[in-house]
C-alpha positions as CSV (number, residue, x, y, z in Angstrom):
1,M,38.2,-30.0,4.2
2,V,35.9,-29.7,6.9
3,R,37.7,-26.4,8.2
4,F,38.0,-25.0,4.4
5,V,34.0,-25.4,3.8
6,C,33.6,-23.6,7.3
7,L,36.2,-21.1,6.3
8,L,34.7,-20.5,3.1
9,T,31.0,-20.4,4.3
10,A,32.4,-18.0,6.6
11,V,34.0,-15.7,4.3
12,T,30.8,-15.9,2.1
13,L,28.6,-14.7,4.8
14,I,30.9,-11.9,5.7
15,V,31.0,-10.5,2.0
16,L,27.0,-10.9,1.4
17,L,26.7,-9.1,5.1
18,A,29.1,-6.4,3.6
19,F,27.0,-6.2,0.4
20,T,23.9,-5.8,2.4
21,L,25.3,-2.7,4.4
22,L,26.2,-0.9,1.0
23,P,24.8,2.8,1.0
24,H,22.7,3.8,-1.8
25,D,20.2,6.6,-2.9
26,K,17.0,5.2,-1.4
27,F,15.1,7.0,-4.4
28,L,16.7,4.9,-7.0
29,R,14.9,1.9,-5.0
30,Y,11.5,3.4,-5.4
31,Q,12.4,4.0,-9.2
32,A,12.8,0.3,-9.8
33,L,9.4,-0.3,-8.9
34,N,7.5,1.0,-12.1
35,D,5.8,-1.1,-14.3
36,G,4.5,0.7,-17.7
37,Q,0.7,0.3,-16.3
38,A,0.7,1.5,-12.8
39,P,3.1,3.6,-12.2
40,T,3.2,5.2,-8.4
41,A,6.4,4.2,-6.4
42,Y,8.7,6.8,-7.1
43,W,5.8,9.4,-6.9
44,V,5.3,8.0,-3.2
45,Y,8.7,8.9,-2.4
46,E,9.0,12.3,-3.8
47,R,5.4,13.0,-2.1
48,I,6.7,11.8,1.3
49,N,10.5,13.1,1.0
50,R,10.4,15.8,-1.2
51,D,7.3,17.7,-1.2
52,P,6.6,20.1,1.8
53,T,3.0,19.9,1.2
54,P,1.8,18.4,4.7
55,I,0.1,15.0,4.7
56,D,-2.7,15.0,7.3
57,V,-4.6,12.2,6.2
58,A,-2.6,9.2,4.4
59,F,-4.1,6.1,2.8
60,V,-2.1,2.8,2.4
61,G,-3.4,0.0,0.1
62,T,-3.5,-1.9,-3.0
63,S,-5.1,-1.0,-6.2
64,R,-8.4,-1.0,-4.8
65,T,-7.5,2.2,-2.5
66,A,-6.1,3.4,-5.8
67,F,-9.3,3.0,-7.8
68,S,-11.7,4.0,-4.7
69,I,-9.9,7.1,-3.0
70,H,-9.7,10.2,-5.2
71,S,-7.3,12.3,-2.9
72,G,-7.8,15.5,-4.7
73,R,-11.6,15.2,-4.6
74,L,-11.6,14.3,-1.0
75,E,-9.4,17.0,0.3
76,E,-12.0,19.5,-1.6
77,R,-14.9,17.6,0.1
78,L,-13.4,18.3,3.5
79,A,-12.8,21.8,2.9
80,R,-16.1,22.5,1.8
81,S,-17.2,20.8,5.4
82,G,-14.8,23.1,6.9
83,V,-12.3,20.6,7.5
84,R,-8.6,21.5,7.1
85,A,-6.4,18.7,6.0
86,H,-4.1,17.6,3.1
87,V,-4.6,13.8,1.8
88,A,-2.4,11.4,-0.3
89,N,-3.2,8.2,-1.5
90,L,0.1,5.9,-0.9
91,H,-1.2,3.2,-2.7
92,I,1.0,0.2,-4.4
93,V,-0.5,-2.2,-6.5
94,K,-0.8,-5.6,-5.6
95,M,-1.7,-7.4,-2.4
96,G,0.7,-7.9,0.8
97,R,0.9,-6.0,4.0
98,N,4.5,-6.5,4.0
99,M,4.6,-3.8,1.0
100,Q,2.0,-1.6,3.3
101,F,4.3,-1.4,6.1
102,V,7.1,-0.5,4.1
103,I,5.1,2.6,2.7
104,A,3.6,3.0,6.3
105,K,7.4,3.1,8.0
106,E,8.8,5.5,5.2
107,L,5.7,7.9,5.6
108,L,5.6,8.0,9.4
109,T,9.1,8.3,9.9
110,H,9.5,11.3,7.9
111,R,5.9,12.7,8.3
112,K,3.8,13.9,11.2
113,V,0.5,12.6,10.1
114,R,-2.8,12.8,11.9
115,V,-4.8,9.7,10.6
116,L,-3.5,6.9,8.4
117,F,-6.2,5.1,6.6
118,L,-5.2,1.3,5.9
119,E,-7.1,-0.8,3.3
120,M,-9.2,-4.0,4.8
121,D,-10.4,-6.5,2.5
122,D,-13.2,-9.2,2.8
123,E,-10.5,-12.0,2.4
124,E,-7.5,-12.0,4.2
125,V,-4.6,-12.4,1.7
126,R,-1.8,-14.7,3.0
127,T,0.9,-13.9,0.5
128,P,3.7,-11.3,1.1
129,H,3.9,-8.7,-1.8
130,P,5.8,-10.0,-4.6
131,D,7.9,-6.6,-4.9
132,F,8.6,-6.5,-1.6
133,I,12.6,-6.9,-2.1
134,Y,12.5,-3.6,-4.0
135,L,11.0,-1.1,-1.9
136,A,12.2,-2.8,1.7
137,D,15.1,-1.8,3.8
138,A,17.7,-4.4,4.1
139,T,17.1,-4.7,8.1
140,D,13.3,-5.8,7.1
141,V,13.9,-8.0,4.6
142,V,16.4,-9.8,7.1
143,D,13.7,-9.6,9.7
144,A,10.6,-10.7,7.9
145,P,8.7,-13.7,9.6
146,L,10.0,-16.9,8.1
147,F,6.6,-19.0,8.6
148,I,4.7,-19.2,6.6
149,N,6.3,-17.1,4.1
150,L,6.9,-18.3,0.8
151,R,9.0,-15.6,-0.2
152,Y,11.2,-14.9,2.6
153,F,14.2,-17.2,1.1
154,S,14.2,-15.6,-2.4
155,D,13.9,-11.9,-1.0
156,L,17.1,-12.9,1.5
157,A,19.1,-14.6,-1.4
158,R,18.4,-11.5,-4.0
159,L,19.2,-8.8,-1.3
160,P,22.9,-8.7,-1.9
161,G,22.6,-8.2,-5.2
162,R,20.0,-5.6,-5.0
163,Q,22.2,-3.6,-2.4
164,L,25.3,-4.1,-5.0
165,G,23.2,-3.0,-7.8
166,L,21.7,0.0,-6.2
167,F,25.4,1.2,-4.7
168,F,27.0,1.2,-8.2
169,D,24.1,2.7,-10.0
170,T,24.2,5.7,-6.9
171,V,28.0,6.0,-7.5
172,L,27.9,6.1,-11.3
173,Q,24.6,8.4,-11.8
174,R,26.2,10.6,-9.3
175,R,29.2,11.4,-10.7
176,Q,27.2,11.1,-14.4
177,W,29.1,7.9,-15.9
178,T,26.2,6.4,-16.8
179,T,22.6,7.2,-17.7
180,P,19.6,5.7,-15.5
181,D,17.3,2.9,-17.3
182,F,14.2,4.9,-16.0
183,V,14.0,8.5,-15.8
184,V,11.4,9.7,-13.4
185,P,8.5,12.0,-15.0
186,P,8.3,15.4,-13.6
187,Y,6.8,15.5,-10.0
188,E,3.0,15.3,-10.6
189,G,2.1,17.5,-7.3
190,P,0.8,16.4,-4.1
191,H,-2.2,14.3,-5.9
192,F,-1.3,11.5,-7.9
193,D,-4.6,9.8,-8.2
194,H,-5.3,6.9,-10.6
195,A,-9.6,6.3,-9.6
196,Q,-10.5,8.7,-12.6
197,Y,-7.6,7.9,-15.2
198,I,-4.2,6.2,-15.3
199,V,-1.7,7.6,-17.7
200,T,1.0,4.8,-18.0
201,L,5.0,5.1,-19.1
202,D,4.2,5.7,-22.3
203,G,2.2,8.6,-22.0
204,V,-1.2,7.2,-22.9
205,R,-4.3,8.1,-21.0
206,H,-6.5,5.4,-20.1
207,D,-10.1,6.7,-18.8
208,R,-11.8,4.3,-15.7
209,D,-15.0,4.4,-17.4
210,D,-16.4,1.1,-17.8
211,H,-19.7,0.1,-16.6
212,H,-21.2,-3.6,-16.3
213,T,-24.7,-4.7,-16.0
214,L,-25.6,-6.8,-12.8
215,A,-25.3,-10.0,-15.0
216,Q,-21.8,-9.2,-16.1
217,M,-20.7,-8.2,-12.7
218,Q,-21.8,-11.2,-11.1
219,A,-20.0,-13.1,-13.8
220,L,-17.0,-11.5,-13.3
221,S,-17.4,-11.8,-9.4
222,K,-17.9,-15.7,-9.9
223,K,-15.0,-16.0,-12.1
224,E,-12.6,-14.2,-9.3
225,D,-14.1,-16.4,-6.7
226,E,-13.1,-19.7,-8.2
227,S,-9.5,-17.8,-8.8
228,L,-8.9,-17.7,-4.7
229,T,-7.3,-20.2,-2.8
230,P,-9.1,-21.4,0.2
231,R,-8.4,-21.9,3.6
232,I,-5.6,-24.7,3.8
233,L,-5.5,-25.1,7.6
234,P,-8.0,-25.4,10.1
235,R,-9.3,-22.3,11.4
236,S,-7.7,-23.0,14.9
237,L,-4.4,-22.8,12.8
238,D,-4.9,-19.3,11.4
239,W,-2.3,-17.5,13.5
240,L,-0.1,-19.7,11.7
241,E,-1.5,-19.6,7.9
242,Y,-2.1,-15.9,8.4
243,R,0.7,-14.6,10.7
244,V,2.6,-12.8,7.9
245,P,-0.1,-10.2,7.2
246,R,-1.4,-10.2,10.7
247,Y,2.3,-9.4,11.7
248,Y,2.6,-6.4,9.4
249,I,-0.8,-5.0,10.3
250,E,0.5,-4.9,14.1
251,K,3.9,-3.2,12.9
252,I,1.7,-0.8,11.3
253,M,-0.2,-0.1,14.3
254,T,2.4,-0.2,16.7
255,L,4.5,2.3,14.6
256,A,1.5,4.5,14.2
257,A,0.9,4.8,17.9
258,E,4.4,5.6,18.4
259,H,4.4,8.6,16.2
260,H,0.9,9.5,17.4
261,T,-1.1,8.7,14.5
262,R,-4.4,7.4,14.2
263,V,-5.3,4.1,12.5
264,V,-8.5,3.7,10.6
265,L,-9.4,0.9,8.9
266,L,-10.9,1.2,5.4
267,Y,-13.0,-1.6,4.3
268,L,-12.9,-1.8,0.7
269,P,-14.6,-5.3,-0.3
270,R,-15.1,-6.8,-3.6
271,F,-18.3,-6.8,-5.9
272,G,-21.2,-8.9,-3.9
273,A,-19.1,-9.3,-0.5
274,P,-20.3,-8.9,3.0
275,Q,-21.5,-5.7,4.4
276,T,-19.4,-5.9,7.3
277,C,-15.9,-6.4,7.5
278,D,-15.2,-9.9,9.2
279,V,-11.4,-9.4,9.6
280,C,-12.0,-5.7,11.4
281,A,-14.7,-7.4,13.5
282,R,-13.0,-10.5,14.8
283,L,-9.2,-9.1,15.0
284,Y,-9.3,-5.5,15.3
285,P,-12.6,-4.8,17.4
286,N,-11.7,-1.6,19.3
287,R,-10.1,0.1,15.8
288,D,-12.1,2.4,14.2
289,V,-13.7,1.4,10.6
290,V,-14.9,3.2,7.8
291,N,-17.5,0.9,5.7
292,P,-18.4,2.7,2.4
293,W,-20.0,-0.9,1.2
294,A,-23.5,1.0,1.1
295,S,-21.9,3.3,-1.3
296,M,-21.0,0.5,-3.7
297,Q,-23.7,-2.1,-4.5
298,E,-24.8,-0.6,-8.0
299,P,-23.3,-3.1,-10.3
300,G,-22.6,0.2,-13.0
301,L,-20.1,1.5,-10.3
302,W,-17.6,-1.3,-10.9
303,E,-14.6,-1.6,-13.4
304,D,-14.3,-5.2,-12.8
305,A,-15.0,-7.8,-9.6
306,S,-12.4,-5.6,-7.2
307,H,-12.0,-2.5,-8.6
308,M,-14.4,0.7,-8.6
309,N,-14.9,2.9,-12.0
310,W,-14.8,6.6,-11.8
311,D,-18.2,7.0,-10.9
312,G,-18.0,4.5,-8.1
313,A,-14.7,6.2,-6.7
314,Q,-16.6,9.5,-6.6
315,R,-19.3,7.7,-4.3
316,V,-16.6,5.9,-2.2
317,T,-14.4,9.2,-1.8
318,D,-17.5,11.1,-0.9
319,H,-18.7,8.8,1.3
320,V,-15.5,8.5,3.1
321,A,-15.1,12.6,3.3
322,G,-18.6,12.5,4.6
323,E,-17.7,10.5,7.5
324,I,-14.2,12.1,8.1
325,A,-16.3,15.7,8.6
326,S,-19.4,14.3,10.4
327,R,-19.0,11.3,12.3
328,H,-17.5,10.7,15.5
329,L,-15.5,14.2,15.4
330,A,-12.1,14.4,17.1
331,D,-9.8,17.0,17.3
332,A,-6.5,15.7,15.7
333,G,-5.0,19.3,16.2
334,D,-3.5,21.5,13.7
335,G,-7.1,22.6,12.9
336,V,-7.7,19.2,11.4
337,R,-10.9,17.2,12.5
338,V,-10.9,13.5,12.4
339,A,-14.2,11.3,12.4
340,V,-14.5,7.6,12.1
341,G,-17.9,5.4,11.7
342,H,-18.7,1.6,11.8
């Protein structure tokens, strides 16, 4: 009986491993992660892998980056300052440093990038991205840190099924034996910005033009503060409680160094958050930081407690452009000048 159980376990593991190694069209992965509210993933893949337009300056982050940085406007402002650089905002909504690593890896593996802006928040987010399993390479799912990663085993359990489904979808669609559930819209071009408005998959445009008074913003901020999970372990155990996000930030920085890409930390706090980036100062004191806090303080610039409206996005974008163009100038080659400020 024991031998039978061991044999069954071994066969099961071999079969699951075989499923994991099945080849597929990676673009199908990026088509799977597209909710109707903020579709971005399929465009990120196309921008990196199919659009020949260079990517000199890239932004990786969450919806905060999406609603704070308008890449088209930033590129235009840089050009006015004599800085020649192609900009791409490669955000994926929701928090999770592992997802940001997935995008950075895809970007740096296929493109020569001069500067990578990495979003930094006023609070460290411990949890991994809920949709990591959709976009991550199989090896990255297996190699993810185990402690404290509450999604590790669920992601690992879903991996064989994901690989098998993608394999069959790839084969069937290439032979035109089936039609995809999601049809990718026509390519939106090198700039697919959500800061001014979002066009959801049903074709409806949603302008980001909400404005709030100071009292309204204070109420929104208080409500969001109450929803945050406070620190669980003593500060001396931060290395364990926050191991997952810090692990992926280090992986991004290491990967960027290998590809001669400069990493700049972009502080995008919530309304009412501290003026300085505590995490940046404590953990990455030698890294360049761009801090547009001073441009974000008016309550009328916010859509909600965490996201700028279009007026706010223009302020932040112009602030970042000004720092790139005029502070701590450094030659990044190919005519692109890069500047960062603290």
